[in-house]
C-alpha positions as CSV (number, residue, x, y, z in Angstrom):
1,M,40.1,-49.3,11.5
2,R,37.0,-47.8,13.1
3,Q,38.2,-44.3,12.2
4,N,38.6,-45.3,8.5
5,F,35.1,-46.7,8.5
6,V,33.6,-43.6,9.9
7,L,35.5,-41.5,7.4
8,Q,34.3,-43.5,4.5
9,F,30.8,-43.5,5.8
10,C,30.8,-39.7,6.2
11,K,32.1,-39.4,2.6
12,Q,29.3,-41.5,1.4
13,I,26.7,-39.5,3.2
14,F,28.2,-36.3,1.7
15,K,28.1,-37.8,-1.8
16,M,24.5,-38.9,-1.5
17,G,23.6,-35.5,-0.3
18,D,25.1,-34.1,-3.5
19,V,23.4,-36.7,-5.7
20,F,19.9,-36.2,-4.2
21,K,20.1,-32.4,-3.8
22,P,16.6,-31.3,-5.0
23,K,16.5,-29.7,-8.5
24,V,14.4,-26.6,-8.9
25,V,13.0,-24.7,-11.7
26,F,11.3,-21.3,-11.0
27,V,8.3,-20.8,-13.3
28,L,7.4,-17.1,-13.8
29,G,4.9,-15.2,-15.9
30,G,2.0,-12.8,-15.5
31,P,-1.6,-14.0,-14.4
32,G,-3.0,-16.0,-17.4
33,A,0.3,-16.7,-19.1
34,G,-0.4,-20.4,-19.0
35,K,2.0,-21.4,-16.1
36,G,-0.3,-24.0,-14.6
37,T,-1.2,-25.6,-17.9
38,Q,2.4,-26.0,-18.9
39,C,3.5,-27.1,-15.5
40,A,1.0,-29.9,-15.7
41,N,2.5,-31.0,-19.1
42,I,6.0,-30.9,-17.7
43,V,4.9,-33.0,-14.7
44,K,3.4,-35.6,-17.0
45,E,6.3,-35.7,-19.5
46,F,9.3,-35.1,-17.3
47,G,8.5,-36.3,-13.9
48,F,8.8,-32.9,-12.0
49,M,6.5,-32.1,-9.1
50,H,4.6,-28.9,-9.5
51,I,4.5,-26.6,-6.5
52,S,2.4,-23.5,-7.1
53,A,3.1,-20.8,-4.5
54,G,-0.4,-19.3,-5.1
55,D,-2.1,-22.6,-4.6
56,L,-0.2,-23.2,-1.4
57,L,-1.4,-19.9,-0.2
58,R,-5.0,-20.3,-1.3
59,E,-5.1,-23.8,0.3
60,E,-3.6,-22.4,3.6
61,R,-6.2,-19.6,3.4
62,S,-9.1,-22.0,3.2
63,K,-8.1,-24.2,6.1
64,P,-10.3,-23.7,9.1
65,G,-8.5,-21.8,11.9
66,T,-5.3,-21.5,9.9
67,K,-2.7,-19.3,11.4
68,Y,-2.2,-17.2,8.2
69,G,-5.6,-17.4,6.6
70,E,-6.9,-13.8,7.2
71,L,-3.5,-12.3,6.3
72,I,-3.2,-14.3,3.1
73,D,-6.7,-13.5,2.1
74,E,-6.2,-9.8,2.5
75,H,-3.1,-9.7,0.4
76,I,-4.6,-11.9,-2.4
77,R,-7.8,-9.7,-2.6
78,N,-5.7,-6.5,-2.9
79,G,-3.2,-8.0,-5.4
80,I,-0.3,-7.6,-2.9
81,I,2.4,-10.2,-2.5
82,V,2.2,-12.3,0.6
83,P,5.2,-12.0,3.1
84,V,8.1,-14.3,2.1
85,E,8.4,-16.0,5.5
86,I,4.9,-17.6,4.9
87,T,5.5,-18.6,1.3
88,C,8.9,-20.1,1.9
89,K,7.7,-22.1,4.8
90,L,4.8,-23.5,2.8
91,I,7.1,-24.3,-0.2
92,E,9.6,-26.1,2.0
93,I,7.0,-28.2,3.7
94,A,5.5,-29.2,0.4
95,M,9.0,-30.3,-0.9
96,Q,9.8,-32.3,2.2
97,N,6.4,-34.0,2.1
98,S,6.6,-35.0,-1.5
99,G,9.4,-37.6,-1.6
100,K,10.4,-36.1,-5.0
101,E,13.7,-34.8,-6.3
102,K,12.7,-32.4,-9.1
103,F,10.4,-29.4,-8.6
104,L,8.7,-26.7,-10.6
105,I,8.1,-23.8,-8.2
106,D,5.4,-21.8,-10.0
107,G,4.9,-18.0,-9.2
108,F,7.9,-17.6,-7.0
109,P,10.1,-15.6,-6.4
110,R,7.8,-12.7,-7.3
111,N,9.8,-9.8,-5.9
112,E,13.1,-8.8,-4.3
113,N,11.8,-9.7,-0.9
114,N,10.9,-13.2,-2.2
115,L,14.3,-13.7,-3.6
116,E,16.1,-12.5,-0.5
117,G,14.0,-14.8,1.7
118,W,14.7,-17.8,-0.7
119,N,18.4,-17.2,-0.7
120,K,18.5,-17.0,3.0
121,V,16.5,-20.0,3.7
122,M,16.4,-22.4,0.7
123,A,19.2,-21.6,-1.8
124,E,21.8,-23.8,-0.2
125,K,19.5,-26.7,0.0
126,V,18.6,-27.1,-3.7
127,E,20.1,-26.8,-7.1
128,L,18.5,-24.1,-9.1
129,L,18.5,-25.3,-12.7
130,F,17.0,-22.2,-14.4
131,V,14.0,-19.8,-14.6
132,L,11.3,-20.7,-17.0
133,F,9.7,-17.4,-18.1
134,F,6.3,-17.4,-19.9
135,D,6.2,-14.1,-21.6
136,C,2.7,-13.2,-22.5
137,S,1.0,-9.9,-23.6
138,Q,-1.2,-8.2,-21.1
139,D,-4.3,-8.3,-23.4
140,I,-4.1,-12.1,-23.8
141,C,-3.4,-12.6,-20.0
142,V,-6.6,-10.5,-19.2
143,Q,-8.7,-12.5,-21.8
144,R,-7.6,-15.8,-20.4
145,C,-8.2,-15.0,-16.7
146,L,-11.7,-13.5,-17.4
147,K,-12.6,-16.6,-19.4
148,R,-11.2,-18.7,-16.6
149,G,-13.3,-16.8,-14.1
150,A,-16.5,-17.1,-16.2
151,Q,-15.9,-20.8,-16.4
152,G,-16.0,-21.1,-12.6
153,S,-12.3,-21.1,-11.6
154,G,-13.4,-20.3,-8.0
155,R,-10.7,-17.7,-7.8
156,S,-11.7,-14.4,-6.2
157,D,-9.0,-12.5,-8.2
158,D,-10.2,-13.6,-11.7
159,N,-11.9,-10.3,-12.2
160,E,-10.9,-7.0,-14.0
161,E,-10.3,-5.0,-10.9
162,S,-8.0,-7.6,-9.4
163,L,-6.3,-8.4,-12.8
164,K,-5.2,-4.8,-13.1
165,K,-3.5,-4.8,-9.8
166,R,-2.0,-8.2,-10.3
167,L,-0.6,-7.3,-13.7
168,Q,0.8,-4.0,-12.4
169,T,2.4,-5.9,-9.5
170,F,4.0,-8.4,-11.9
171,V,5.5,-5.6,-14.1
172,N,6.8,-3.6,-11.1
173,D,8.0,-6.4,-8.9
174,S,8.4,-9.6,-10.9
175,M,10.1,-8.4,-14.0
176,P,13.2,-7.1,-12.1
177,I,13.6,-10.5,-10.8
178,I,13.5,-12.0,-14.2
179,E,16.1,-9.4,-15.3
180,H,18.2,-10.5,-12.3
181,F,18.3,-14.0,-13.4
182,K,18.7,-13.1,-17.0
183,E,22.0,-11.3,-16.2
184,R,23.1,-14.6,-14.8
185,N,22.1,-16.6,-18.0
186,L,19.5,-18.5,-16.1
187,V,16.4,-17.6,-17.9
188,H,14.6,-19.5,-20.7
189,R,12.0,-17.3,-22.3
190,I,8.9,-18.8,-23.8
191,D,6.5,-17.0,-26.2
192,A,3.3,-17.6,-24.2
193,D,1.0,-15.9,-26.7
194,Q,1.0,-19.1,-28.7
195,E,-1.6,-21.8,-28.5
196,P,-0.8,-24.3,-25.5
197,N,0.4,-27.1,-27.7
198,E,2.9,-24.8,-29.5
199,V,4.1,-23.4,-26.2
200,F,4.8,-27.0,-24.9
201,E,6.8,-27.7,-28.0
202,D,9.1,-24.9,-26.9
203,V,9.1,-26.2,-23.4
204,K,10.0,-29.7,-24.3
205,A,13.1,-28.4,-26.2
206,I,14.4,-27.0,-23.0
207,F,13.5,-29.9,-20.6
208,Q,14.5,-32.9,-22.7
209,N,18.1,-32.7,-21.8
210,I,17.6,-32.5,-18.0
211,P,18.7,-35.8,-16.3
């Protein structure tokens, strides 16, 4: 009798684990492609939690006496991708602390090392739904970032010198990741050159069927 009860209890736990396995959408695109704006729209309309890898890193960098602050600052200023161990740890903590079940992970994975780190540490813990790719021309990306910087974004990398490095890093390191997921039919491409409201109409068409 007790054995049957334990067996049924374990089956229920396993079933609950499947039901509540966090759902993840990777959000990728160059600097200024509008990822943050559209993630805010998705959060409001569809109940996802927005986790920006870049924001997590900047927040960690700004904390007094933080373990990784100086290293993160050096990487960001030079347009170099931060080591995956740091980024994965910050993402996992944010997910655990949120109490949510659906996540937009913005700006990650950004290179092969990021992807390998994610697959090793997190891939079995979540359900990857798809990759949302905001495809934006470099000219428009630069214009948007410079405008953002002029309006007081507070980001030290919203300047022409850093932007050139960031865009080159995106082309060299992030586009191969998008191609990797495209081969697995997991990429939804959005024309991000459009106005924000037009972009969100395309986004809504993708998200409206997610339970």
